[in-house]
Structure formats: structure tokens, C-alpha cells
mmCIF file of the N, C-alpha and C atoms, coordinates in Angstrom:
data_MODEL
# 
_entry.id   MODEL 
# 
loop_
_atom_site.group_PDB 
_atom_site.id 
_atom_site.type_symbol 
_atom_site.label_atom_id 
_atom_site.label_alt_id 
_atom_site.label_comp_id 
_atom_site.label_asym_id 
_atom_site.label_entity_id 
_atom_site.label_seq_id 
_atom_site.pdbx_PDB_ins_code 
_atom_site.Cartn_x 
_atom_site.Cartn_y 
_atom_site.Cartn_z 
_atom_site.occupancy 
_atom_site.B_iso_or_equiv 
_atom_site.pdbx_formal_charge 
_atom_site.auth_seq_id 
_atom_site.auth_comp_id 
_atom_site.auth_asym_id 
_atom_site.auth_atom_id 
_atom_site.pdbx_PDB_model_num 
ATOM 1   N N  . MET A 1 1  ? 5.631  -4.432  -17.602 1.00 0.00 ? 1  MET A N  1 
ATOM 2   C CA . MET A 1 1  ? 6.634  -4.465  -16.466 1.00 0.00 ? 1  MET A CA 1 
ATOM 3   C C  . MET A 1 1  ? 7.807  -5.286  -16.057 1.00 0.00 ? 1  MET A C  1 
ATOM 4   N N  . THR A 1 2  ? 9.276  -4.436  -15.680 1.00 0.00 ? 2  THR A N  1 
ATOM 5   C CA . THR A 1 2  ? 9.562  -5.536  -15.309 1.00 0.00 ? 2  THR A CA 1 
ATOM 6   C C  . THR A 1 2  ? 10.515 -5.664  -14.237 1.00 0.00 ? 2  THR A C  1 
ATOM 7   N N  . ALA A 1 3  ? 10.911 -7.394  -14.336 1.00 0.00 ? 3  ALA A N  1 
ATOM 8   C CA . ALA A 1 3  ? 11.364 -8.116  -13.994 1.00 0.00 ? 3  ALA A CA 1 
ATOM 9   C C  . ALA A 1 3  ? 12.235 -7.242  -12.195 1.00 0.00 ? 3  ALA A C  1 
ATOM 10  N N  . ALA A 1 4  ? 12.715 -6.324  -12.636 1.00 0.00 ? 4  ALA A N  1 
ATOM 11  C CA . ALA A 1 4  ? 12.969 -4.681  -11.326 1.00 0.00 ? 4  ALA A CA 1 
ATOM 12  C C  . ALA A 1 4  ? 12.263 -4.392  -10.120 1.00 0.00 ? 4  ALA A C  1 
ATOM 13  N N  . HIS A 1 5  ? 10.950 -4.481  -11.020 1.00 0.00 ? 5  HIS A N  1 
ATOM 14  C CA . HIS A 1 5  ? 9.643  -4.093  -10.338 1.00 0.00 ? 5  HIS A CA 1 
ATOM 15  C C  . HIS A 1 5  ? 8.561  -5.060  -11.252 1.00 0.00 ? 5  HIS A C  1 
ATOM 16  N N  . ASP A 1 6  ? 8.311  -6.231  -9.915  1.00 0.00 ? 6  ASP A N  1 
ATOM 17  C CA . ASP A 1 6  ? 7.322  -7.320  -10.288 1.00 0.00 ? 6  ASP A CA 1 
ATOM 18  C C  . ASP A 1 6  ? 6.647  -6.025  -9.163  1.00 0.00 ? 6  ASP A C  1 
ATOM 19  N N  . GLN A 1 7  ? 5.671  -7.337  -9.855  1.00 0.00 ? 7  GLN A N  1 
ATOM 20  C CA . GLN A 1 7  ? 3.515  -6.314  -9.007  1.00 0.00 ? 7  GLN A CA 1 
ATOM 21  C C  . GLN A 1 7  ? 3.929  -8.215  -7.873  1.00 0.00 ? 7  GLN A C  1 
ATOM 22  N N  . THR A 1 8  ? 3.439  -7.808  -6.870  1.00 0.00 ? 8  THR A N  1 
ATOM 23  C CA . THR A 1 8  ? 3.162  -8.640  -5.928  1.00 0.00 ? 8  THR A CA 1 
ATOM 24  C C  . THR A 1 8  ? 1.701  -7.916  -5.009  1.00 0.00 ? 8  THR A C  1 
ATOM 25  N N  . HIS A 1 9  ? 2.095  -9.332  -4.803  1.00 0.00 ? 9  HIS A N  1 
ATOM 26  C CA . HIS A 1 9  ? 0.229  -9.401  -4.093  1.00 0.00 ? 9  HIS A CA 1 
ATOM 27  C C  . HIS A 1 9  ? 0.195  -10.211 -2.392  1.00 0.00 ? 9  HIS A C  1 
ATOM 28  N N  . ASP A 1 10 ? 2.370  -10.303 -1.660  1.00 0.00 ? 10 ASP A N  1 
ATOM 29  C CA . ASP A 1 10 ? 2.834  -11.618 -0.844  1.00 0.00 ? 10 ASP A CA 1 
ATOM 30  C C  . ASP A 1 10 ? 2.980  -9.969  -0.329  1.00 0.00 ? 10 ASP A C  1 
ATOM 31  N N  . LEU A 1 11 ? 2.331  -9.025  0.696   1.00 0.00 ? 11 LEU A N  1 
ATOM 32  C CA . LEU A 1 11 ? 3.089  -8.920  1.564   1.00 0.00 ? 11 LEU A CA 1 
ATOM 33  C C  . LEU A 1 11 ? 4.486  -9.122  2.493   1.00 0.00 ? 11 LEU A C  1 
ATOM 34  N N  . THR A 1 12 ? 4.043  -10.074 2.237   1.00 0.00 ? 12 THR A N  1 
ATOM 35  C CA . THR A 1 12 ? 5.662  -10.562 3.249   1.00 0.00 ? 12 THR A CA 1 
ATOM 36  C C  . THR A 1 12 ? 6.683  -10.117 2.483   1.00 0.00 ? 12 THR A C  1 
ATOM 37  N N  . ARG A 1 13 ? 6.308  -10.359 1.581   1.00 0.00 ? 13 ARG A N  1 
ATOM 38  C CA . ARG A 1 13 ? 8.057  -9.640  0.593   1.00 0.00 ? 13 ARG A CA 1 
ATOM 39  C C  . ARG A 1 13 ? 8.035  -8.270  0.592   1.00 0.00 ? 13 ARG A C  1 
ATOM 40  N N  . VAL A 1 14 ? 7.660  -7.793  1.401   1.00 0.00 ? 14 VAL A N  1 
ATOM 41  C CA . VAL A 1 14 ? 7.413  -6.192  1.345   1.00 0.00 ? 14 VAL A CA 1 
ATOM 42  C C  . VAL A 1 14 ? 8.219  -5.945  2.542   1.00 0.00 ? 14 VAL A C  1 
ATOM 43  N N  . HIS A 1 15 ? 9.857  -5.016  2.206   1.00 0.00 ? 15 HIS A N  1 
ATOM 44  C CA . HIS A 1 15 ? 9.845  -4.786  3.413   1.00 0.00 ? 15 HIS A CA 1 
ATOM 45  C C  . HIS A 1 15 ? 10.649 -3.246  3.406   1.00 0.00 ? 15 HIS A C  1 
ATOM 46  N N  . PRO A 1 16 ? 11.316 -2.654  4.749   1.00 0.00 ? 16 PRO A N  1 
ATOM 47  C CA . PRO A 1 16 ? 11.284 -1.830  5.027   1.00 0.00 ? 16 PRO A CA 1 
ATOM 48  C C  . PRO A 1 16 ? 12.304 -1.496  4.732   1.00 0.00 ? 16 PRO A C  1 
ATOM 49  N N  . GLY A 1 17 ? 12.083 -0.270  3.779   1.00 0.00 ? 17 GLY A N  1 
ATOM 50  C CA . GLY A 1 17 ? 13.514 0.635   2.828   1.00 0.00 ? 17 GLY A CA 1 
ATOM 51  C C  . GLY A 1 17 ? 13.177 0.075   1.240   1.00 0.00 ? 17 GLY A C  1 
ATOM 52  N N  . ASP A 1 18 ? 12.321 -1.103  1.140   1.00 0.00 ? 18 ASP A N  1 
ATOM 53  C CA . ASP A 1 18 ? 11.844 -1.394  -0.561  1.00 0.00 ? 18 ASP A CA 1 
ATOM 54  C C  . ASP A 1 18 ? 10.782 -0.773  -1.000  1.00 0.00 ? 18 ASP A C  1 
ATOM 55  N N  . TRP A 1 19 ? 10.788 -0.038  -2.827  1.00 0.00 ? 19 TRP A N  1 
ATOM 56  C CA . TRP A 1 19 ? 10.892 1.010   -3.018  1.00 0.00 ? 19 TRP A CA 1 
ATOM 57  C C  . TRP A 1 19 ? 9.562  0.772   -3.859  1.00 0.00 ? 19 TRP A C  1 
ATOM 58  N N  . ILE A 1 20 ? 8.419  0.696   -3.785  1.00 0.00 ? 20 ILE A N  1 
ATOM 59  C CA . ILE A 1 20 ? 6.493  0.780   -4.103  1.00 0.00 ? 20 ILE A CA 1 
ATOM 60  C C  . ILE A 1 20 ? 6.707  1.829   -4.874  1.00 0.00 ? 20 ILE A C  1 
ATOM 61  N N  . GLU A 1 21 ? 5.094  1.111   -6.173  1.00 0.00 ? 21 GLU A N  1 
ATOM 62  C CA . GLU A 1 21 ? 4.918  1.727   -6.956  1.00 0.00 ? 21 GLU A CA 1 
ATOM 63  C C  . GLU A 1 21 ? 3.529  1.626   -6.593  1.00 0.00 ? 21 GLU A C  1 
ATOM 64  N N  . VAL A 1 22 ? 2.059  2.427   -6.244  1.00 0.00 ? 22 VAL A N  1 
ATOM 65  C CA . VAL A 1 22 ? 0.522  2.057   -5.744  1.00 0.00 ? 22 VAL A CA 1 
ATOM 66  C C  . VAL A 1 22 ? 0.103  2.417   -7.430  1.00 0.00 ? 22 VAL A C  1 
ATOM 67  N N  . TRP A 1 23 ? -0.660 1.012   -7.725  1.00 0.00 ? 23 TRP A N  1 
ATOM 68  C CA . TRP A 1 23 ? -1.459 1.466   -9.013  1.00 0.00 ? 23 TRP A CA 1 
ATOM 69  C C  . TRP A 1 23 ? -3.152 1.884   -9.219  1.00 0.00 ? 23 TRP A C  1 
ATOM 70  N N  . ASP A 1 24 ? -3.580 2.473   -9.559  1.00 0.00 ? 24 ASP A N  1 
ATOM 71  C CA . ASP A 1 24 ? -5.494 1.993   -9.492  1.00 0.00 ? 24 ASP A CA 1 
ATOM 72  C C  . ASP A 1 24 ? -5.013 2.510   -10.696 1.00 0.00 ? 24 ASP A C  1 
ATOM 73  N N  . GLN A 1 25 ? -5.814 1.091   -11.117 1.00 0.00 ? 25 GLN A N  1 
ATOM 74  C CA . GLN A 1 25 ? -5.832 1.111   -12.059 1.00 0.00 ? 25 GLN A CA 1 
ATOM 75  C C  . GLN A 1 25 ? -5.314 0.985   -13.491 1.00 0.00 ? 25 GLN A C  1 
ATOM 76  N N  . ASN A 1 26 ? -5.132 2.204   -14.588 1.00 0.00 ? 26 ASN A N  1 
ATOM 77  C CA . ASN A 1 26 ? -3.896 2.394   -15.216 1.00 0.00 ? 26 ASN A CA 1 
ATOM 78  C C  . ASN A 1 26 ? -3.258 3.529   -14.181 1.00 0.00 ? 26 ASN A C  1 
ATOM 79  N N  . HIS A 1 27 ? -2.994 4.507   -13.695 1.00 0.00 ? 27 HIS A N  1 
ATOM 80  C CA . HIS A 1 27 ? -2.116 5.527   -12.890 1.00 0.00 ? 27 HIS A CA 1 
ATOM 81  C C  . HIS A 1 27 ? -2.219 5.158   -11.992 1.00 0.00 ? 27 HIS A C  1 
ATOM 82  N N  . LEU A 1 28 ? -0.808 5.602   -11.424 1.00 0.00 ? 28 LEU A N  1 
ATOM 83  C CA . LEU A 1 28 ? 0.137  6.299   -10.345 1.00 0.00 ? 28 LEU A CA 1 
ATOM 84  C C  . LEU A 1 28 ? -0.359 7.223   -9.148  1.00 0.00 ? 28 LEU A C  1 
ATOM 85  N N  . ARG A 1 29 ? -0.388 6.555   -8.098  1.00 0.00 ? 29 ARG A N  1 
ATOM 86  C CA . ARG A 1 29 ? -1.112 7.192   -7.019  1.00 0.00 ? 29 ARG A CA 1 
ATOM 87  C C  . ARG A 1 29 ? -0.119 7.899   -6.295  1.00 0.00 ? 29 ARG A C  1 
ATOM 88  N N  . HIS A 1 30 ? 1.125  6.777   -6.027  1.00 0.00 ? 30 HIS A N  1 
ATOM 89  C CA . HIS A 1 30 ? 1.438  6.674   -4.923  1.00 0.00 ? 30 HIS A CA 1 
ATOM 90  C C  . HIS A 1 30 ? 3.014  6.415   -5.785  1.00 0.00 ? 30 HIS A C  1 
ATOM 91  N N  . ALA A 1 31 ? 4.124  6.627   -4.621  1.00 0.00 ? 31 ALA A N  1 
ATOM 92  C CA . ALA A 1 31 ? 5.421  6.144   -5.159  1.00 0.00 ? 31 ALA A CA 1 
ATOM 93  C C  . ALA A 1 31 ? 6.652  6.301   -4.429  1.00 0.00 ? 31 ALA A C  1 
ATOM 94  N N  . GLY A 1 32 ? 6.976  5.464   -3.591  1.00 0.00 ? 32 GLY A N  1 
ATOM 95  C CA . GLY A 1 32 ? 8.143  6.016   -1.986  1.00 0.00 ? 32 GLY A CA 1 
ATOM 96  C C  . GLY A 1 32 ? 9.159  4.235   -2.031  1.00 0.00 ? 32 GLY A C  1 
ATOM 97  N N  . THR A 1 33 ? 9.358  4.478   -0.708  1.00 0.00 ? 33 THR A N  1 
ATOM 98  C CA . THR A 1 33 ? 10.067 3.336   -0.071  1.00 0.00 ? 33 THR A CA 1 
ATOM 99  C C  . THR A 1 33 ? 8.965  3.028   0.877   1.00 0.00 ? 33 THR A C  1 
ATOM 100 N N  . VAL A 1 34 ? 8.676  2.041   1.073   1.00 0.00 ? 34 VAL A N  1 
ATOM 101 C CA . VAL A 1 34 ? 8.126  1.121   2.503   1.00 0.00 ? 34 VAL A CA 1 
ATOM 102 C C  . VAL A 1 34 ? 9.235  1.352   4.158   1.00 0.00 ? 34 VAL A C  1 
ATOM 103 N N  . SER A 1 35 ? 8.250  2.290   4.297   1.00 0.00 ? 35 SER A N  1 
ATOM 104 C CA . SER A 1 35 ? 8.364  2.361   6.021   1.00 0.00 ? 35 SER A CA 1 
ATOM 105 C C  . SER A 1 35 ? 8.475  1.308   7.359   1.00 0.00 ? 35 SER A C  1 
ATOM 106 N N  . GLN A 1 36 ? 7.094  0.919   6.804   1.00 0.00 ? 36 GLN A N  1 
ATOM 107 C CA . GLN A 1 36 ? 6.880  -0.615  7.496   1.00 0.00 ? 36 GLN A CA 1 
ATOM 108 C C  . GLN A 1 36 ? 5.589  -1.010  6.921   1.00 0.00 ? 36 GLN A C  1 
ATOM 109 N N  . ALA A 1 37 ? 5.660  -1.923  6.734   1.00 0.00 ? 37 ALA A N  1 
ATOM 110 C CA . ALA A 1 37 ? 4.387  -3.068  6.728   1.00 0.00 ? 37 ALA A CA 1 
ATOM 111 C C  . ALA A 1 37 ? 4.003  -4.273  7.673   1.00 0.00 ? 37 ALA A C  1 
ATOM 112 N N  . ALA A 1 38 ? 2.170  -4.319  6.857   1.00 0.00 ? 38 ALA A N  1 
ATOM 113 C CA . ALA A 1 38 ? 1.968  -5.224  8.045   1.00 0.00 ? 38 ALA A CA 1 
ATOM 114 C C  . ALA A 1 38 ? 1.020  -6.796  7.857   1.00 0.00 ? 38 ALA A C  1 
ATOM 115 N N  . PRO A 1 39 ? 1.840  -7.211  7.088   1.00 0.00 ? 39 PRO A N  1 
ATOM 116 C CA . PRO A 1 39 ? 0.912  -8.233  6.168   1.00 0.00 ? 39 PRO A CA 1 
ATOM 117 C C  . PRO A 1 39 ? -0.022 -8.804  7.068   1.00 0.00 ? 39 PRO A C  1 
ATOM 118 N N  . HIS A 1 40 ? -0.198 -8.404  7.457   1.00 0.00 ? 40 HIS A N  1 
ATOM 119 C CA . HIS A 1 40 ? -1.558 -9.337  8.164   1.00 0.00 ? 40 HIS A CA 1 
ATOM 120 C C  . HIS A 1 40 ? -2.772 -8.944  8.340   1.00 0.00 ? 40 HIS A C  1 
ATOM 121 N N  . LEU A 1 41 ? -2.350 -7.144  8.595   1.00 0.00 ? 41 LEU A N  1 
ATOM 122 C CA . LEU A 1 41 ? -3.375 -6.032  8.127   1.00 0.00 ? 41 LEU A CA 1 
ATOM 123 C C  . LEU A 1 41 ? -3.792 -5.965  6.079   1.00 0.00 ? 41 LEU A C  1 
ATOM 124 N N  . GLY A 1 42 ? -3.111 -6.632  6.588   1.00 0.00 ? 42 GLY A N  1 
ATOM 125 C CA . GLY A 1 42 ? -3.028 -5.861  4.411   1.00 0.00 ? 42 GLY A CA 1 
ATOM 126 C C  . GLY A 1 42 ? -2.650 -4.651  4.114   1.00 0.00 ? 42 GLY A C  1 
ATOM 127 N N  . VAL A 1 43 ? -1.619 -4.137  5.286   1.00 0.00 ? 43 VAL A N  1 
ATOM 128 C CA . VAL A 1 43 ? -1.268 -2.939  4.941   1.00 0.00 ? 43 VAL A CA 1 
ATOM 129 C C  . VAL A 1 43 ? 0.140  -2.124  4.746   1.00 0.00 ? 43 VAL A C  1 
ATOM 130 N N  . LEU A 1 44 ? 0.394  -1.314  4.201   1.00 0.00 ? 44 LEU A N  1 
ATOM 131 C CA . LEU A 1 44 ? 1.998  -1.383  4.277   1.00 0.00 ? 44 LEU A CA 1 
ATOM 132 C C  . LEU A 1 44 ? 1.833  1.307   4.966   1.00 0.00 ? 44 LEU A C  1 
ATOM 133 N N  . TRP A 1 45 ? 2.481  1.458   4.503   1.00 0.00 ? 45 TRP A N  1 
ATOM 134 C CA . TRP A 1 45 ? 4.109  2.500   4.937   1.00 0.00 ? 45 TRP A CA 1 
ATOM 135 C C  . TRP A 1 45 ? 4.631  3.053   4.644   1.00 0.00 ? 45 TRP A C  1 
ATOM 136 N N  . ILE A 1 46 ? 4.234  3.972   3.464   1.00 0.00 ? 46 ILE A N  1 
ATOM 137 C CA . ILE A 1 46 ? 5.719  4.156   2.556   1.00 0.00 ? 46 ILE A CA 1 
ATOM 138 C C  . ILE A 1 46 ? 5.554  6.057   2.491   1.00 0.00 ? 46 ILE A C  1 
ATOM 139 N N  . LEU A 1 47 ? 7.246  6.625   2.502   1.00 0.00 ? 47 LEU A N  1 
ATOM 140 C CA . LEU A 1 47 ? 7.258  7.629   2.413   1.00 0.00 ? 47 LEU A CA 1 
ATOM 141 C C  . LEU A 1 47 ? 7.233  8.042   0.990   1.00 0.00 ? 47 LEU A C  1 
ATOM 142 N N  . GLU A 1 48 ? 6.285  8.487   0.890   1.00 0.00 ? 48 GLU A N  1 
ATOM 143 C CA . GLU A 1 48 ? 5.883  9.680   -0.902  1.00 0.00 ? 48 GLU A CA 1 
ATOM 144 C C  . GLU A 1 48 ? 7.225  10.495  -1.760  1.00 0.00 ? 48 GLU A C  1 
ATOM 145 N N  . ASP A 1 49 ? 7.694  9.646   -1.796  1.00 0.00 ? 49 ASP A N  1 
ATOM 146 C CA . ASP A 1 49 ? 9.408  9.631   -3.218  1.00 0.00 ? 49 ASP A CA 1 
ATOM 147 C C  . ASP A 1 49 ? 8.571  11.956  -3.006  1.00 0.00 ? 49 ASP A C  1 
ATOM 148 N N  . ALA A 1 50 ? 7.717  11.811  -4.124  1.00 0.00 ? 50 ALA A N  1 
ATOM 149 C CA . ALA A 1 50 ? 7.189  13.606  -4.596  1.00 0.00 ? 50 ALA A CA 1 
ATOM 150 C C  . ALA A 1 50 ? 6.861  14.216  -3.288  1.00 0.00 ? 50 ALA A C  1 
ATOM 151 N N  . THR A 1 51 ? 5.905  14.483  -2.291  1.00 0.00 ? 51 THR A N  1 
ATOM 152 C CA . THR A 1 51 ? 6.034  14.692  -1.184  1.00 0.00 ? 51 THR A CA 1 
ATOM 153 C C  . THR A 1 51 ? 6.177  14.727  -0.001  1.00 0.00 ? 51 THR A C  1 
ATOM 154 N N  . GLY A 1 52 ? 7.017  13.700  0.660   1.00 0.00 ? 52 GLY A N  1 
ATOM 155 C CA . GLY A 1 52 ? 8.447  13.513  2.001   1.00 0.00 ? 52 GLY A CA 1 
ATOM 156 C C  . GLY A 1 52 ? 7.156  12.754  2.892   1.00 0.00 ? 52 GLY A C  1 
ATOM 157 N N  . ILE A 1 53 ? 5.724  13.493  2.990   1.00 0.00 ? 53 ILE A N  1 
ATOM 158 C CA . ILE A 1 53 ? 4.410  12.404  3.101   1.00 0.00 ? 53 ILE A CA 1 
ATOM 159 C C  . ILE A 1 53 ? 4.247  10.724  3.609   1.00 0.00 ? 53 ILE A C  1 
ATOM 160 N N  . PRO A 1 54 ? 3.737  10.460  4.666   1.00 0.00 ? 54 PRO A N  1 
ATOM 161 C CA . PRO A 1 54 ? 4.465  8.904   5.069   1.00 0.00 ? 54 PRO A CA 1 
ATOM 162 C C  . PRO A 1 54 ? 2.478  8.510   4.483   1.00 0.00 ? 54 PRO A C  1 
ATOM 163 N N  . LYS A 1 55 ? 2.549  8.024   4.026   1.00 0.00 ? 55 LYS A N  1 
ATOM 164 C CA . LYS A 1 55 ? 1.053  7.288   3.242   1.00 0.00 ? 55 LYS A CA 1 
ATOM 165 C C  . LYS A 1 55 ? 0.818  5.830   3.160   1.00 0.00 ? 55 LYS A C  1 
ATOM 166 N N  . LEU A 1 56 ? -0.359 6.050   4.353   1.00 0.00 ? 56 LEU A N  1 
ATOM 167 C CA . LEU A 1 56 ? -1.517 4.104   5.514   1.00 0.00 ? 56 LEU A CA 1 
ATOM 168 C C  . LEU A 1 56 ? -2.187 3.997   3.773   1.00 0.00 ? 56 LEU A C  1 
ATOM 169 N N  . ILE A 1 57 ? -0.761 2.676   2.680   1.00 0.00 ? 57 ILE A N  1 
ATOM 170 C CA . ILE A 1 57 ? -1.712 1.629   1.535   1.00 0.00 ? 57 ILE A CA 1 
ATOM 171 C C  . ILE A 1 57 ? -2.388 0.908   1.852   1.00 0.00 ? 57 ILE A C  1 
ATOM 172 N N  . PRO A 1 58 ? -3.294 0.622   1.792   1.00 0.00 ? 58 PRO A N  1 
ATOM 173 C CA . PRO A 1 58 ? -4.538 -0.439  2.300   1.00 0.00 ? 58 PRO A CA 1 
ATOM 174 C C  . PRO A 1 58 ? -4.061 -1.226  0.829   1.00 0.00 ? 58 PRO A C  1 
ATOM 175 N N  . ALA A 1 59 ? -3.317 -2.471  0.681   1.00 0.00 ? 59 ALA A N  1 
ATOM 176 C CA . ALA A 1 59 ? -3.025 -3.368  -0.657  1.00 0.00 ? 59 ALA A CA 1 
ATOM 177 C C  . ALA A 1 59 ? -3.974 -4.144  -0.827  1.00 0.00 ? 59 ALA A C  1 
ATOM 178 N N  . GLN A 1 60 ? -5.171 -4.351  -0.800  1.00 0.00 ? 60 GLN A N  1 
ATOM 179 C CA . GLN A 1 60 ? -5.865 -5.050  -1.473  1.00 0.00 ? 60 GLN A CA 1 
ATOM 180 C C  . GLN A 1 60 ? -6.976 -3.621  -2.586  1.00 0.00 ? 60 GLN A C  1 
ATOM 181 N N  . ASP A 1 61 ? -6.533 -2.652  -1.841  1.00 0.00 ? 61 ASP A N  1 
ATOM 182 C CA . ASP A 1 61 ? -7.155 -1.502  -2.941  1.00 0.00 ? 61 ASP A CA 1 
ATOM 183 C C  . ASP A 1 61 ? -6.472 -0.825  -4.079  1.00 0.00 ? 61 ASP A C  1 
ATOM 184 N N  . TYR A 1 62 ? -4.855 -1.610  -4.276  1.00 0.00 ? 62 TYR A N  1 
ATOM 185 C CA . TYR A 1 62 ? -4.506 -1.487  -5.212  1.00 0.00 ? 62 TYR A CA 1 
ATOM 186 C C  . TYR A 1 62 ? -3.403 -2.467  -5.808  1.00 0.00 ? 62 TYR A C  1 
ATOM 187 N N  . ARG A 1 63 ? -2.666 -1.772  -6.653  1.00 0.00 ? 63 ARG A N  1 
ATOM 188 C CA . ARG A 1 63 ? -2.083 -3.039  -7.521  1.00 0.00 ? 63 ARG A CA 1 
ATOM 189 C C  . ARG A 1 63 ? 0.026  -1.954  -7.727  1.00 0.00 ? 63 ARG A C  1 
ATOM 190 N N  . LEU A 1 64 ? 0.454  -2.958  -6.937  1.00 0.00 ? 64 LEU A N  1 
ATOM 191 C CA . LEU A 1 64 ? 1.572  -2.575  -6.248  1.00 0.00 ? 64 LEU A CA 1 
ATOM 192 C C  . LEU A 1 64 ? 2.611  -3.168  -7.025  1.00 0.00 ? 64 LEU A C  1 
ATOM 193 N N  . ARG A 1 65 ? 3.344  -3.024  -7.523  1.00 0.00 ? 65 ARG A N  1 
ATOM 194 C CA . ARG A 1 65 ? 4.897  -2.433  -8.157  1.00 0.00 ? 65 ARG A CA 1 
ATOM 195 C C  . ARG A 1 65 ? 6.185  -2.580  -7.243  1.00 0.00 ? 65 ARG A C  1 
ATOM 196 N N  . HIS A 1 66 ? 6.895  -4.174  -6.631  1.00 0.00 ? 66 HIS A N  1 
ATOM 197 C CA . HIS A 1 66 ? 7.868  -3.896  -5.417  1.00 0.00 ? 66 HIS A CA 1 
ATOM 198 C C  . HIS A 1 66 ? 9.024  -3.899  -6.341  1.00 0.00 ? 66 HIS A C  1 
ATOM 199 N N  . ALA A 1 67 ? 9.769  -3.140  -5.385  1.00 0.00 ? 67 ALA A N  1 
ATOM 200 C CA . ALA A 1 67 ? 11.523 -3.007  -6.379  1.00 0.00 ? 67 ALA A CA 1 
ATOM 201 C C  . ALA A 1 67 ? 11.794 -3.472  -4.541  1.00 0.00 ? 67 ALA A C  1 
ATOM 202 N N  . PRO A 1 68 ? 13.035 -4.580  -4.491  1.00 0.00 ? 68 PRO A N  1 
ATOM 203 C CA . PRO A 1 68 ? 13.682 -4.716  -3.610  1.00 0.00 ? 68 PRO A CA 1 
ATOM 204 C C  . PRO A 1 68 ? 15.117 -4.283  -3.324  1.00 0.00 ? 68 PRO A C  1 
ATOM 205 N N  . VAL A 1 69 ? 14.811 -3.521  -2.473  1.00 0.00 ? 69 VAL A N  1 
ATOM 206 C CA . VAL A 1 69 ? 16.533 -3.436  -1.786  1.00 0.00 ? 69 VAL A CA 1 
ATOM 207 C C  . VAL A 1 69 ? 17.504 -4.198  -2.125  1.00 0.00 ? 69 VAL A C  1 
ATOM 208 N N  . THR A 1 70 ? 18.151 -3.708  -2.576  1.00 0.00 ? 70 THR A N  1 
ATOM 209 C CA . THR A 1 70 ? 19.618 -4.636  -3.339  1.00 0.00 ? 70 THR A CA 1 
ATOM 210 C C  . THR A 1 70 ? 20.359 -4.730  -2.022  1.00 0.00 ? 70 THR A C  1 
ATOM 211 N N  . GLN A 1 71 ? 20.843 -6.145  -1.789  1.00 0.00 ? 71 GLN A N  1 
ATOM 212 C CA . GLN A 1 71 ? 21.989 -5.567  -1.183  1.00 0.00 ? 71 GLN A CA 1 
ATOM 213 C C  . GLN A 1 71 ? 23.540 -5.306  -1.777  1.00 0.00 ? 71 GLN A C  1 
ATOM 214 N N  . PRO A 1 72 ? 24.482 -4.719  -0.726  1.00 0.00 ? 72 PRO A N  1 
ATOM 215 C CA . PRO A 1 72 ? 25.319 -4.488  -2.398  1.00 0.00 ? 72 PRO A CA 1 
ATOM 216 C C  . PRO A 1 72 ? 26.856 -5.128  -2.406  1.00 0.00 ? 72 PRO A C  1 
ATOM 217 N N  . ALA A 1 73 ? 27.124 -6.132  -3.020  1.00 0.00 ? 73 ALA A N  1 
ATOM 218 C CA . ALA A 1 73 ? 28.087 -7.280  -2.842  1.00 0.00 ? 73 ALA A CA 1 
ATOM 219 C C  . ALA A 1 73 ? 29.778 -6.876  -2.193  1.00 0.00 ? 73 ALA A C  1 
# 
């Protein structure tokens, strides 16, 4: 795992526009851009890259790899 794609457990650090990989054991299940995060509920909405379909992700059921959006300098 690289510094650019760190595993996250703290959904307060995940924001709309961030890119997320959703892993179940050793299998990549979803990857996409966060559209909404509800840390108090433990869920994220992502727009899946492969299909363009919104997905509700219950964070406690998966491992999340997080790449925050970088702001241009």
C-alpha cells in the first residue's frame, strides 16, 4: 500500500471528490469517486468508475483505500 492510497478507518477524513477503492478480503469490489460521506452513519456514497452507478458503501463491511483529492498549487 502506498502513501498515496492509504487504508482509512476514519470517515471524517473522506470528502466528496476523493477517490476510494473498496476491498472485501483480497478482492477489489468497487472503485470510484466519493459523492457523499456520512461518518456519523458509517457510510459513503461513491460514483463507481467502471459503471457510473452510485453505490452505498457501509464502511464497517469493507477495507477502504483512500486517495484524497489534491488541490493544484
